[in-house]
C-alpha positions as CSV (number, residue, x, y, z in Angstrom):
1,X,-30.2,-14.2,-2.5
2,X,-28.0,-16.9,-4.1
3,X,-27.4,-20.4,-2.9
4,X,-23.9,-19.7,-1.7
5,X,-25.1,-16.7,0.3
6,X,-27.8,-18.9,1.9
7,X,-25.3,-21.6,2.7
8,X,-23.0,-19.1,4.4
9,X,-25.9,-17.7,6.5
10,X,-27.0,-21.2,7.5
11,X,-23.4,-22.2,8.3
12,X,-23.1,-19.0,10.5
13,X,-26.4,-19.9,12.2
14,X,-25.1,-23.5,12.8
15,X,-21.8,-22.2,14.3
16,X,-23.8,-19.8,16.6
17,X,-26.1,-22.5,17.8
18,X,-23.3,-25.1,18.3
19,X,-21.3,-22.6,20.4
20,X,-24.5,-21.7,22.3
21,X,-24.9,-25.4,23.0
22,X,-21.2,-25.8,24.1
23,X,-21.6,-22.8,26.4
24,X,-24.7,-24.2,28.0
25,X,-23.0,-27.6,28.5
26,X,-19.9,-25.9,30.0
27,X,-22.0,-23.9,32.4
28,X,-24.1,-26.9,33.5
29,X,-21.0,-29.1,33.7
30,X,-20.0,-27.1,36.8
31,X,-22.9,-28.6,38.8
32,X,-24.3,-31.6,36.9
33,X,-22.5,-34.9,35.9
34,X,-21.3,-35.1,32.3
35,X,-23.3,-38.3,31.9
36,X,-26.5,-36.5,32.7
37,X,-25.8,-33.7,30.3
38,X,-24.8,-36.2,27.6
39,X,-28.0,-38.2,28.0
40,X,-30.1,-35.1,27.7
41,X,-28.2,-34.0,24.6
42,X,-28.5,-37.4,23.0
43,X,-32.1,-37.9,23.9
44,X,-33.0,-34.5,22.4
45,X,-33.0,-36.1,18.9
46,X,-35.9,-38.3,20.0
47,X,-38.1,-35.2,20.6
48,X,-39.1,-35.4,16.9
49,X,-41.0,-38.6,17.6
50,X,-43.1,-38.4,14.4
51,X,-40.0,-38.4,12.2
52,X,-38.3,-41.1,14.3
53,X,-41.3,-43.3,14.3
54,X,-41.7,-43.1,10.5
55,X,-38.1,-43.9,10.1
56,X,-38.1,-46.8,12.5
57,X,-41.1,-48.3,10.7
58,X,-38.7,-49.1,7.9
59,X,-36.7,-51.4,10.2
60,X,-37.0,-54.3,7.8
61,X,-34.7,-52.4,5.4
62,X,-31.9,-52.3,7.9
63,X,-28.6,-53.4,6.4
64,X,-25.3,-54.0,8.3
65,X,-26.8,-53.8,11.8
66,X,-23.4,-54.2,13.4
67,X,-22.2,-51.0,11.7
68,X,-25.3,-49.2,13.1
69,X,-24.2,-50.5,16.6
70,X,-20.6,-49.4,16.0
71,X,-21.7,-45.9,14.8
72,X,-23.9,-45.5,17.9
73,X,-21.1,-46.6,20.2
74,X,-18.5,-44.3,18.7
75,X,-20.9,-41.4,18.5
76,X,-22.0,-41.9,22.1
77,X,-18.3,-42.0,23.3
78,X,-17.6,-38.8,21.2
79,X,-20.6,-37.0,22.8
80,X,-19.7,-38.0,26.4
81,X,-16.0,-37.1,25.9
82,X,-17.0,-33.7,24.5
83,X,-19.3,-33.0,27.4
84,X,-16.6,-34.0,29.9
85,X,-14.0,-31.8,28.2
86,X,-16.4,-28.9,28.4
87,X,-16.9,-29.5,32.1
88,X,-13.1,-28.9,32.7
89,X,-11.3,-25.6,32.7
90,X,-10.4,-25.9,29.0
91,X,-11.3,-22.8,27.0
92,X,-14.2,-23.2,24.5
93,X,-11.8,-22.1,21.7
94,X,-9.4,-24.9,22.4
95,X,-12.2,-27.5,22.5
96,X,-13.4,-26.3,19.2
97,X,-10.0,-26.3,17.6
98,X,-9.3,-29.9,18.6
99,X,-12.7,-31.1,17.6
100,X,-12.4,-29.4,14.3
101,X,-9.5,-31.6,13.5
102,X,-11.8,-34.7,13.2
103,X,-11.9,-34.1,9.4
104,X,-8.2,-34.7,9.4
105,X,-8.4,-37.8,11.6
106,X,-10.7,-39.4,8.9
107,X,-7.8,-39.6,6.4
108,X,-5.7,-42.3,8.3
109,X,-8.9,-44.0,9.6
110,X,-10.3,-44.3,6.1
111,X,-7.0,-45.8,5.0
112,X,-6.9,-48.3,7.8
113,X,-10.6,-49.4,7.9
114,X,-11.9,-48.8,4.3
115,X,-8.6,-49.3,2.4
116,X,-9.1,-45.9,0.7
117,X,-6.1,-44.7,-1.3
118,X,-4.7,-41.3,-0.3
119,X,-2.6,-39.0,-2.4
120,X,0.7,-37.6,-1.0
121,X,-0.8,-34.1,-1.0
122,X,-3.6,-35.3,1.3
123,X,-1.1,-36.9,3.7
124,X,1.0,-33.7,3.8
125,X,-2.1,-31.6,4.6
126,X,-3.1,-34.1,7.3
127,X,0.4,-34.1,8.9
128,X,0.4,-30.3,8.8
129,X,-3.0,-30.3,10.5
130,X,-1.8,-32.6,13.2
131,X,1.2,-30.4,13.8
132,X,-1.3,-27.5,14.2
133,X,-3.2,-29.5,16.8
134,X,0.0,-30.2,18.8
135,X,0.9,-26.5,18.7
136,X,-2.6,-25.5,19.8
137,X,-2.7,-27.9,22.8
138,X,0.9,-27.4,24.0
139,X,0.1,-24.8,26.7
140,X,-2.8,-26.9,28.1
141,X,-0.6,-30.0,28.4
142,X,1.3,-28.3,31.2
143,X,-1.9,-27.5,33.2
144,X,-3.2,-30.4,35.3
145,X,-6.7,-29.0,35.3
146,X,-6.8,-29.0,31.5
147,X,-4.8,-32.1,30.6
148,X,-7.7,-34.6,31.1
149,X,-9.9,-32.3,29.1
150,X,-7.4,-32.3,26.2
151,X,-7.3,-36.1,26.3
152,X,-11.1,-36.3,26.4
153,X,-11.7,-34.0,23.4
154,X,-8.9,-35.7,21.4
155,X,-10.7,-39.0,22.0
156,X,-13.9,-37.2,20.9
157,X,-12.3,-36.1,17.7
158,X,-11.1,-39.7,16.9
159,X,-14.4,-41.4,17.8
160,X,-16.4,-38.7,15.9
161,X,-14.3,-39.3,12.8
162,X,-14.9,-43.1,13.2
163,X,-18.6,-42.5,13.6
164,X,-18.7,-40.4,10.4
165,X,-16.8,-43.1,8.5
166,X,-19.5,-45.6,9.7
167,X,-22.2,-43.3,8.4
168,X,-20.4,-43.3,5.0
169,X,-20.6,-47.1,4.9
170,X,-24.2,-47.1,6.0
171,X,-25.5,-44.6,3.5
172,X,-24.7,-47.0,0.7
173,X,-27.3,-49.5,1.9
174,X,-29.6,-47.7,4.4
175,X,-32.0,-44.7,4.1
176,X,-30.6,-41.6,5.8
177,X,-33.7,-41.2,8.0
178,X,-33.2,-44.7,9.3
179,X,-29.5,-44.1,10.1
180,X,-30.4,-40.9,12.1
181,X,-33.3,-42.5,13.9
182,X,-31.4,-45.7,14.9
183,X,-28.5,-43.6,16.2
184,X,-30.8,-41.4,18.3
185,X,-32.5,-44.5,19.7
186,X,-29.4,-46.6,20.4
187,X,-27.3,-43.7,21.9
188,X,-30.2,-42.8,24.2
189,X,-30.4,-46.5,25.4
190,X,-26.6,-46.7,25.9
191,X,-26.6,-43.5,28.1
192,X,-29.8,-44.2,30.0
193,X,-28.6,-46.6,32.7
194,X,-25.2,-44.8,33.4
195,X,-26.9,-41.4,33.5
196,X,-29.6,-42.8,35.9
197,X,-26.8,-44.1,38.2
198,X,-25.3,-40.6,38.7
199,X,-28.4,-38.5,38.1
200,X,-28.5,-35.3,40.1
201,X,-32.0,-33.7,40.3
202,X,-31.6,-30.3,38.5
203,X,-32.7,-27.0,40.0
204,X,-35.3,-24.9,38.1
205,X,-32.5,-22.9,36.4
206,X,-30.6,-26.1,35.5
207,X,-33.8,-27.7,34.1
208,X,-34.2,-24.7,31.8
209,X,-30.6,-25.1,30.8
210,X,-31.1,-28.8,30.0
211,X,-34.2,-28.1,28.0
212,X,-32.2,-25.4,26.2
213,X,-29.5,-27.9,25.4
214,X,-32.1,-30.0,23.6
215,X,-33.4,-27.0,21.6
216,X,-29.9,-25.8,20.7
217,X,-28.9,-29.3,19.7
218,X,-31.8,-29.7,17.4
219,X,-31.4,-26.2,15.9
220,X,-27.7,-26.7,15.3
221,X,-28.3,-30.0,13.3
222,X,-31.1,-28.4,11.3
223,X,-29.0,-25.4,10.4
224,X,-26.1,-27.6,9.3
225,X,-28.4,-29.7,7.1
226,X,-29.8,-26.5,5.5
227,X,-26.3,-25.3,4.8
228,X,-25.4,-28.5,3.0
229,X,-28.7,-28.2,1.1
230,X,-27.6,-25.0,-0.5
231,X,-23.9,-25.6,-1.2
232,X,-21.5,-28.5,-1.6
233,X,-19.2,-29.8,1.2
234,X,-16.2,-28.0,-0.2
235,X,-17.8,-24.7,0.7
236,X,-19.8,-25.7,3.8
237,X,-17.3,-27.8,5.7
238,X,-14.6,-25.2,5.9
239,X,-17.2,-22.6,7.1
240,X,-17.4,-24.5,10.4
241,X,-14.1,-22.8,11.3
242,X,-16.4,-19.9,12.3
243,X,-17.0,-21.8,15.5
244,X,-13.5,-21.1,16.6
245,X,-13.6,-17.2,16.7
246,X,-17.1,-17.4,18.1
247,X,-15.8,-19.7,20.9
248,X,-12.9,-17.4,21.6
249,X,-15.3,-14.4,21.9
250,X,-17.5,-16.4,24.3
251,X,-14.4,-17.4,26.3
252,X,-13.6,-13.7,26.8
253,X,-17.1,-12.5,27.5
254,X,-18.1,-15.3,29.9
255,X,-14.8,-16.2,31.6
256,X,-12.4,-13.5,30.7
257,X,-10.1,-16.0,28.8
258,X,-7.9,-14.9,25.9
259,X,-6.6,-17.5,23.5
260,X,-2.9,-18.2,23.5
261,X,-0.8,-17.4,20.5
262,X,-0.2,-21.2,20.1
263,X,-4.0,-21.8,19.9
264,X,-4.4,-19.0,17.3
265,X,-1.6,-20.2,15.0
266,X,-2.5,-23.8,15.5
267,X,-6.1,-23.1,14.6
268,X,-5.0,-21.3,11.4
269,X,-2.9,-24.3,10.4
270,X,-5.7,-26.8,11.2
271,X,-8.3,-24.7,9.2
272,X,-5.9,-24.4,6.2
273,X,-5.1,-28.1,6.3
274,X,-8.8,-29.1,6.6
275,X,-9.7,-26.9,3.7
276,X,-7.0,-28.5,1.5
277,X,-8.2,-32.0,2.5
278,X,-11.8,-31.1,1.8
279,X,-11.1,-29.8,-1.6
280,X,-8.8,-32.7,-2.5
281,X,-11.4,-35.2,-1.5
282,X,-14.1,-33.4,-3.6
283,X,-11.8,-33.6,-6.7
284,X,-11.3,-37.4,-6.2
285,X,-14.9,-38.1,-5.3
């Protein structure tokens, strides 16, 4: 089996596990506070204590500590906003569509924060992608029970993009293992006290669900890393669009929801724009 085929299979496994994770968080969000779920999701990365400990032993090599703090803050906000959005009546497919647009959000953020030059073609693709987002969310904006979810997942896309830009800066001077370990540690610390304040003792079924969230989260990250190991970002990144039809299928099977035509067309526009942006960035890299 060739490297591309392996990358596709790992990307598919990543999409399946991420959507399994989203489904679990949505189900548990009906009875447990989003802060509690976000804390468990964030703390799951600390389960690999051996890896984390080895990475943290290199603390003397930390560079730009304030960027580590910024990355942890933005990533934690993105996680909490995502969990909150999933706890609303928003369809999984719409959550996935909006979160997928974070790649597009990185273009203007990189221009503003890093001073990166951007070609007119990149701006056109980005604007087209944002138009797709507006089309996809238009039906939900008229529904009070989904409006806050839309705002939350939009904030998650923006802060997630900012977190990824911070990682880009950190990789120039910090080992990758240290970046991951510090994020896991800092995000868990940031969520610990707020989660404790609203903690609801889970039932046995909810406890199994929380443990499954940790397992699915770790599996999703591993599958994503393996996909990038076998193929470049120009191939792997667009493959994450597989999460959208998977989410739509889960919406129908679990809750009987069918995506609107606006969501379908908006998703196609966003995926096309993201693919164009990813390819253009690889050419100029």
